[in-house]
GUMIBA-650452 format. One record per residue (C-alpha): residue number from 1; residue in three letters; z, x, y. Coordinates in steps of 0.001 Angstrom, whole numbers. Layout:
// residues N
R_NUM_ala_Z_X_Y .
...
// end
This chain:
// residues 392
R_1_met_-3838_21487_14022 .
R_2_ala_-7284_22923_13280 .
R_3_tyr_-6008_25227_10538 .
R_4_arg_-4603_22159_8735 .
R_5_tyr_-8173_20941_8338 .
R_6_ser_-9345_24169_6750 .
R_7_thr_-10184_23946_3062 .
R_8_gly_-9132_27567_2624 .
R_9_leu_-5885_27883_4590 .
R_10_ser_-3890_24815_3526 .
R_11_phe_-2121_25762_324 .
R_12_ile_-175_22523_-87 .
R_13_tyr_-547_18853_885 .
R_14_pro_2878_17176_983 .
R_15_asp_3077_13383_1226 .
R_16_tyr_5712_11641_3335 .
R_17_his_7029_8087_3548 .
R_18_pro_9728_6894_5994 .
R_19_ala_11998_4311_4384 .
R_20_ala_14466_2223_6375 .
R_21_thr_18115_2563_5411 .
R_22_ser_20347_901_7992 .
R_23_gly_20929_826_11714 .
R_24_asp_19655_3917_13478 .
R_25_ser_18802_5888_10344 .
R_26_leu_15854_6247_8031 .
R_27_arg_15185_8323_4966 .
R_28_leu_12084_10520_4937 .
R_29_leu_10858_10697_1367 .
R_30_phe_8588_13604_468 .
R_31_glu_6537_14620_-2547 .
R_32_phe_4131_17415_-3467 .
R_33_asn_2436_19038_-6442 .
R_34_ala_4821_21476_-8109 .
R_35_thr_1981_23862_-8950 .
R_36_asp_1269_24389_-5233 .
R_37_leu_4501_26360_-4751 .
R_38_leu_4769_30099_-5365 .
R_39_tyr_7449_30868_-7960 .
R_40_val_9366_34120_-8339 .
R_41_asn_10677_35236_-11708 .
R_42_asn_14355_36083_-12000 .
R_43_asp_16651_36637_-14969 .
R_44_ser_16756_33010_-16063 .
R_45_ala_13650_31193_-14809 .
R_46_ala_10834_31116_-12292 .
R_47_thr_12128_29571_-9083 .
R_48_gly_10572_28231_-5924 .
R_49_ser_12119_28002_-2467 .
R_50_tyr_10941_25818_381 .
R_51_ala_12128_24412_3680 .
R_52_ile_11273_21268_5589 .
R_53_ser_11896_21226_9328 .
R_54_tyr_11153_18258_11565 .
R_55_ala_11193_17146_15177 .
R_56_leu_11055_13454_16089 .
R_57_tyr_9521_12265_19369 .
R_58_lys_8987_8856_20948 .
R_59_asp_5744_10118_22416 .
R_60_met_3376_12829_21218 .
R_61_glu_2900_14003_24788 .
R_62_ser_6648_14167_25456 .
R_63_lys_8914_17158_24952 .
R_64_leu_12009_14994_24546 .
R_65_ile_13261_15308_20970 .
R_66_val_15052_12298_19466 .
R_67_asp_16202_14167_16364 .
R_68_ser_15440_17443_14601 .
R_69_gly_16618_19466_11663 .
R_70_val_15768_21877_8883 .
R_71_his_16568_21511_5184 .
R_72_tyr_16314_24170_2458 .
R_73_phe_15549_23527_-1205 .
R_74_asn_15298_25501_-4445 .
R_75_cys_13605_24371_-7622 .
R_76_thr_12741_25646_-11081 .
R_77_lys_9116_25826_-12133 .
R_78_pro_8405_22742_-14258 .
R_79_val_6959_23119_-17726 .
R_80_glu_4650_20108_-17740 .
R_81_asp_1342_19990_-15836 .
R_82_gly_868_17470_-13044 .
R_83_phe_4559_17363_-12145 .
R_84_arg_5314_16304_-8572 .
R_85_ile_8481_17416_-6826 .
R_86_arg_10271_14690_-4848 .
R_87_gly_13106_14692_-2363 .
R_88_ala_14440_13068_791 .
R_89_ile_16085_13904_4090 .
R_90_asp_17944_11573_6463 .
R_91_val_16757_11227_10052 .
R_92_val_18286_9590_13132 .
R_93_ala_15660_7150_14429 .
R_94_pro_16938_4064_16270 .
R_95_asp_15178_868_15271 .
R_96_ser_12606_-992_17425 .
R_97_phe_10567_2060_18489 .
R_98_asn_7412_3917_17501 .
R_99_tyr_7762_7630_16818 .
R_100_phe_5754_10744_16155 .
R_101_met_7219_13315_13807 .
R_102_arg_6126_16915_13460 .
R_103_ile_6955_18253_9996 .
R_104_asp_6697_21898_8985 .
R_105_phe_6714_22562_5252 .
R_106_ser_7410_26246_4474 .
R_107_asp_6943_27938_1129 .
R_108_leu_9598_30633_1534 .
R_109_asn_8346_32807_-1333 .
R_110_arg_4831_32752_73 .
R_111_asn_6051_33060_3676 .
R_112_gln_3555_30425_4774 .
R_113_ala_3890_27000_6348 .
R_114_val_1795_23900_6924 .
R_115_thr_2269_21352_9684 .
R_116_asp_1839_17590_9556 .
R_117_ile_2184_14962_12250 .
R_118_ile_3015_11463_11087 .
R_119_thr_3630_8231_12956 .
R_120_ile_6672_6090_12237 .
R_121_asp_6622_2423_13223 .
R_122_arg_10095_877_13437 .
R_123_thr_9181_-1981_15769 .
R_124_gly_9551_-5037_13545 .
R_125_ile_10995_-6703_10486 .
R_126_gln_7843_-5909_8519 .
R_127_ser_6981_-2461_9831 .
R_128_pro_5939_-141_6988 .
R_129_asp_9348_1558_6755 .
R_130_lys_10871_-1767_5633 .
R_131_phe_8981_-1624_2315 .
R_132_leu_9485_731_-606 .
R_133_leu_7485_537_-3817 .
R_134_val_8594_2293_-6987 .
R_135_asp_6776_2947_-10225 .
R_136_ala_7719_111_-12570 .
R_137_tyr_8145_2456_-15533 .
R_138_thr_9558_5690_-14123 .
R_139_asn_11510_4179_-11198 .
R_140_ala_10141_6985_-9000 .
R_141_pro_9468_5982_-5370 .
R_142_leu_5783_5859_-4485 .
R_143_val_5667_8273_-1573 .
R_144_arg_1884_8313_-1494 .
R_145_asn_432_4996_-388 .
R_146_phe_-2347_5148_-2981 .
R_147_asn_-2990_5550_-6662 .
R_148_asp_-6158_6575_-8464 .
R_149_arg_-5974_3829_-11110 .
R_150_pro_-4339_427_-11733 .
R_151_thr_-570_549_-11894 .
R_152_asn_2564_-1581_-12002 .
R_153_val_5096_-1416_-9192 .
R_154_arg_8366_-2962_-8121 .
R_155_ile_9582_-3697_-4589 .
R_156_val_12978_-2319_-3599 .
R_157_gln_14770_-4077_-744 .
R_158_asn_18007_-3204_982 .
R_159_ser_20711_-5808_1482 .
R_160_glu_19413_-6804_4909 .
R_161_leu_15943_-7796_3702 .
R_162_lys_16417_-9983_624 .
R_163_arg_13494_-12357_1082 .
R_164_pro_10176_-13279_-572 .
R_165_val_7163_-11035_7 .
R_166_phe_3525_-12011_449 .
R_167_met_999_-9733_-1223 .
R_168_arg_-2595_-10012_-17 .
R_169_tyr_-5513_-8355_-1784 .
R_170_phe_-8655_-7039_-67 .
R_171_lys_-11714_-5448_-1617 .
R_172_thr_-12702_-1966_-395 .
R_173_asp_-16468_-2355_-276 .
R_174_tyr_-16858_-718_3131 .
R_175_pro_-19998_1272_4008 .
R_176_ile_-20017_4976_4835 .
R_177_ala_-19982_6105_8463 .
R_178_glu_-23167_6056_10524 .
R_179_pro_-24487_9318_12062 .
R_180_pro_-22702_10348_15283 .
R_181_phe_-25689_9508_17492 .
R_182_ser_-26240_6060_15962 .
R_183_asp_-26240_3076_18280 .
R_184_asp_-25815_639_15383 .
R_185_arg_-22801_-1588_15728 .
R_186_gln_-19984_-281_13598 .
R_187_pro_-18657_-2739_10991 .
R_188_val_-15647_-4754_12083 .
R_189_leu_-12659_-4544_9782 .
R_190_ser_-12202_-7894_8082 .
R_191_tyr_-8680_-9207_7752 .
R_192_val_-9642_-12056_5426 .
R_193_gly_-8172_-11322_2016 .
R_194_ser_-9781_-12526_-1173 .
R_195_glu_-6440_-13283_-2878 .
R_196_ser_-2871_-13967_-1781 .
R_197_phe_396_-14166_-3722 .
R_198_leu_3972_-15100_-2852 .
R_199_ile_6371_-12862_-4722 .
R_200_glu_9991_-13807_-5271 .
R_201_val_11264_-10256_-5354 .
R_202_asp_13040_-9361_-8567 .
R_203_glu_13585_-5637_-8827 .
R_204_thr_13439_-5886_-12616 .
R_205_val_10014_-7554_-12766 .
R_206_pro_6885_-5360_-12409 .
R_207_ile_4075_-6360_-10065 .
R_208_pro_631_-5508_-11494 .
R_209_leu_-1912_-3894_-9163 .
R_210_glu_-4812_-4321_-11548 .
R_211_lys_-7990_-3413_-9702 .
R_212_pro_-9282_-1108_-6960 .
R_213_gly_-8701_-2394_-3457 .
R_214_ile_-6148_-2889_-694 .
R_215_tyr_-2748_-4471_-1382 .
R_216_his_-978_-5568_1794 .
R_217_phe_2710_-6529_1623 .
R_218_gln_4264_-8750_4303 .
R_219_tyr_7257_-10946_5007 .
R_220_asp_5303_-13054_7530 .
R_221_thr_1529_-13654_7285 .
R_222_leu_1283_-14914_10880 .
R_223_val_1354_-11330_12155 .
R_224_pro_-835_-8576_10688 .
R_225_glu_1711_-5782_10263 .
R_226_gly_3086_-4814_6882 .
R_227_tyr_2927_-2110_4235 .
R_228_thr_-337_-1224_2522 .
R_229_phe_-970_338_-858 .
R_230_phe_-4434_1384_-2045 .
R_231_ile_-5972_1672_-5483 .
R_232_phe_-8948_4021_-5294 .
R_233_asn_-11265_5411_-7941 .
R_234_glu_-9984_7469_-10843 .
R_235_asp_-8995_11049_-9983 .
R_236_phe_-8822_10350_-6212 .
R_237_pro_-8644_12321_-3901 .
R_238_lys_-10792_14532_-6116 .
R_239_leu_-14388_13532_-6666 .
R_240_thr_-15302_13724_-10340 .
R_241_gln_-16904_10357_-11055 .
R_242_val_-20705_10142_-11018 .
R_243_ala_-20764_7260_-8531 .
R_244_gly_-18758_9260_-5980 .
R_245_leu_-20849_12411_-6429 .
R_246_leu_-23952_10355_-5752 .
R_247_glu_-22636_8283_-2860 .
R_248_ser_-21172_11211_-924 .
R_249_val_-24459_13144_-941 .
R_250_arg_-26021_10313_1082 .
R_251_tyr_-25272_12214_4311 .
R_252_leu_-27880_14824_3314 .
R_253_thr_-30610_12793_1609 .
R_254_thr_-33572_10851_2888 .
R_255_arg_-33784_7202_1886 .
R_256_glu_-36488_8031_-626 .
R_257_glu_-34463_10842_-2197 .
R_258_phe_-31338_8716_-2448 .
R_259_ser_-33272_5820_-3992 .
R_260_arg_-34900_8123_-6555 .
R_261_ile_-31578_9696_-7551 .
R_262_ser_-29866_6288_-7710 .
R_263_asn_-32531_4916_-10040 .
R_264_ser_-32539_7925_-12364 .
R_265_lys_-31560_7400_-15997 .
R_266_asn_-29162_10347_-15722 .
R_267_ile_-27682_10225_-12212 .
R_268_lys_-25447_13271_-12715 .
R_269_ala_-28434_15390_-13745 .
R_270_ala_-30428_14044_-10778 .
R_271_val_-27639_14966_-8332 .
R_272_asp_-27477_18467_-9834 .
R_273_glu_-31252_18788_-9527 .
R_274_phe_-31062_17803_-5853 .
R_275_trp_-28654_20677_-5175 .
R_276_ile_-30654_23172_-7256 .
R_277_asp_-33843_22206_-5435 .
R_278_lys_-32205_22752_-2030 .
R_279_ala_-30438_25972_-3024 .
R_280_gly_-33339_27550_-4874 .
R_281_asn_-31316_28542_-7958 .
R_282_arg_-28310_27415_-9985 .
R_283_glu_-25930_30104_-8769 .
R_284_arg_-26498_29284_-5124 .
R_285_ala_-26359_25573_-5931 .
R_286_arg_-22878_26041_-7380 .
R_287_glu_-21734_27583_-4084 .
R_288_leu_-23159_24676_-2102 .
R_289_ile_-21614_22104_-4440 .
R_290_lys_-18202_23794_-4322 .
R_291_ser_-18205_23886_-523 .
R_292_tyr_-19640_20409_71 .
R_293_tyr_-17477_18536_-2405 .
R_294_gly_-14480_20664_-1409 .
R_295_arg_-14890_19241_2085 .
R_296_val_-15181_15743_629 .
R_297_gln_-11905_16215_-1240 .
R_298_thr_-10134_17607_1846 .
R_299_ala_-11438_14671_3894 .
R_300_asn_-9959_12308_1296 .
R_301_arg_-6588_14031_1606 .
R_302_leu_-6517_14023_5397 .
R_303_phe_-8533_11098_6725 .
R_304_thr_-8156_8273_4218 .
R_305_ser_-7254_5036_5962 .
R_306_tyr_-8523_1652_4761 .
R_307_leu_-11402_3499_3085 .
R_308_glu_-11790_6863_1432 .
R_309_gly_-11476_9712_3918 .
R_310_trp_-14981_11107_3460 .
R_311_lys_-16466_7712_4433 .
R_312_ser_-14602_7647_7768 .
R_313_asp_-15873_8972_11094 .
R_314_arg_-13665_12063_10923 .
R_315_gly_-14713_12557_7312 .
R_316_leu_-18391_12345_8281 .
R_317_ile_-18058_15083_10902 .
R_318_phe_-15792_17226_8730 .
R_319_val_-18081_17161_5679 .
R_320_ile_-21218_18078_7628 .
R_321_phe_-19855_20344_10391 .
R_322_gly_-16830_21833_8599 .
R_323_thr_-13462_22729_10071 .
R_324_pro_-13347_22418_13881 .
R_325_gly_-12357_25572_15729 .
R_326_thr_-9845_23672_17877 .
R_327_val_-8173_20276_17528 .
R_328_tyr_-6367_18536_20386 .
R_329_arg_-4171_15562_19515 .
R_330_ser_-2696_12984_21889 .
R_331_asn_-1052_9632_21284 .
R_332_asn_-4298_7827_20556 .
R_333_thr_-7084_10418_20377 .
R_334_glu_-8184_13509_18505 .
R_335_thr_-10683_15911_20060 .
R_336_trp_-12521_18406_17858 .
R_337_leu_-14239_21457_19354 .
R_338_tyr_-16870_23527_17579 .
R_339_ser_-18012_26802_19133 .
R_340_gln_-21787_27064_19108 .
R_341_thr_-23904_30206_18840 .
R_342_ala_-27002_31530_20597 .
R_343_gly_-25849_30426_24016 .
R_344_gln_-25398_26767_23052 .
R_345_pro_-22515_24807_24593 .
R_346_thr_-19355_23938_22712 .
R_347_leu_-19754_20792_20649 .
R_348_asn_-17017_18207_21214 .
R_349_phe_-16216_15119_19158 .
R_350_val_-13638_12612_20406 .
R_351_phe_-12038_10133_18005 .
R_352_glu_-10002_7135_19186 .
R_353_arg_-7200_5588_17160 .
R_354_lys_-7917_1962_16279 .
R_355_lys_-5262_-693_15850 .
R_356_asn_-5409_-1428_12164 .
R_357_pro_-2895_-3501_10163 .
R_358_phe_-3516_-1391_7056 .
R_359_thr_-3040_2111_8420 .
R_360_asp_-2176_4322_11386 .
R_361_asn_-4855_6836_10333 .
R_362_asp_-7964_4955_11474 .
R_363_phe_-9908_6887_14148 .
R_364_met_-13375_5966_15395 .
R_365_leu_-15825_8448_16892 .
R_366_arg_-17152_7962_20423 .
R_367_arg_-20811_8039_19489 .
R_368_asn_-23431_9538_21782 .
R_369_pro_-27224_10084_21569 .
R_370_tyr_-26506_13716_22516 .
R_371_tyr_-25351_14380_18965 .
R_372_asp_-28747_13852_17338 .
R_373_ile_-29966_17459_17662 .
R_374_pro_-26686_19088_16461 .
R_375_trp_-26522_16609_13592 .
R_376_tyr_-30041_17245_12335 .
R_377_arg_-29552_20992_12769 .
R_378_ala_-26449_20887_10568 .
R_379_val_-28048_18646_7943 .
R_380_glu_-31138_20855_7772 .
R_381_thr_-28908_23896_7271 .
R_382_trp_-27463_22257_4161 .
R_383_arg_-30920_21198_2994 .
R_384_asp_-32155_24760_3435 .
R_385_gly_-29556_25891_923 .
R_386_arg_-26997_27272_3388 .
R_387_ile_-23421_26168_4049 .
R_388_tyr_-23034_24958_7620 .
R_389_asn_-20062_26481_9457 .
R_390_asp_-18780_28670_6648 .
R_391_ser_-16586_30767_8958 .
R_392_tyr_-13268_28992_8396 .
// end
């Protein structure tokens, strides 16, 4: 999976959402940016061709396949910018189990593929697959579990689940990750919402999601499971707002530098000046900015959980150290390996999956004092005007 974490090799980032249908079946909804496909001109129009193959397992470490298949699709290049292509495939997945699914998305014109591994929880009446939100105005299913601005949604229920829904709201004011050698206690995820609503589901009435934060949908508030939808900052997962540009550079700054930039009258100009000062000139600063914030954006795409991906433990390591050379994945851990130079040993980071009612993508780093020297070496490389680990 290491290549999937490379900012240069992943040409497309499909989103997937498993939606319960009935009995032993579910529908895997998918969505991706139309502009990410390669189109070939023919006599009538530019067309794209892609395939989605999948293999469903009860256990990531098992070779026993529950269901598998491959589906082929053709599409015409859309005229409008920002268009997202949507579709669905049906999968055999008996209820009451947890699954791992490997999905290979192939751009057939480009002759390239990307792989994703997603978890599917079908263990209860309010597992995430039992909820489907749609855009209140376009009626399009919301395959991504986030939006970059306030929106209005509707809840679609099948005939087996006609019942009221609780919606709980949580603020997303979580701090960024601590350095990998830190012995500070990591913040505990709070499950105390600031607002709660009981919604008598009417598929004709829109539900406003009016402010940034976490929206958790449940049938029963006595258990934590449910479906979560996030409202992040405008243009997420990209990073174009001044506040995000400032906050994400905190990994590289001293406290004094960060305070000075934060208190500047023109924060954007102060952030730019920080990069120019470290790079030595504007041209080199542009290279550093492109690489650093490119990693931030990739971290947002891959590691977002209950907070933006770059703020997470995996995001912290990815932004500073770059793409790992090797990634091992098991049911509940990810291990990243970085090959060191000049006779230094391989650097390993182990992340453990945490039980989290909002997401299955929450992994916490096993911190160790051993990481202090590699961390400071990497940070100083950036501060010396050089991109750390620019080989992938």
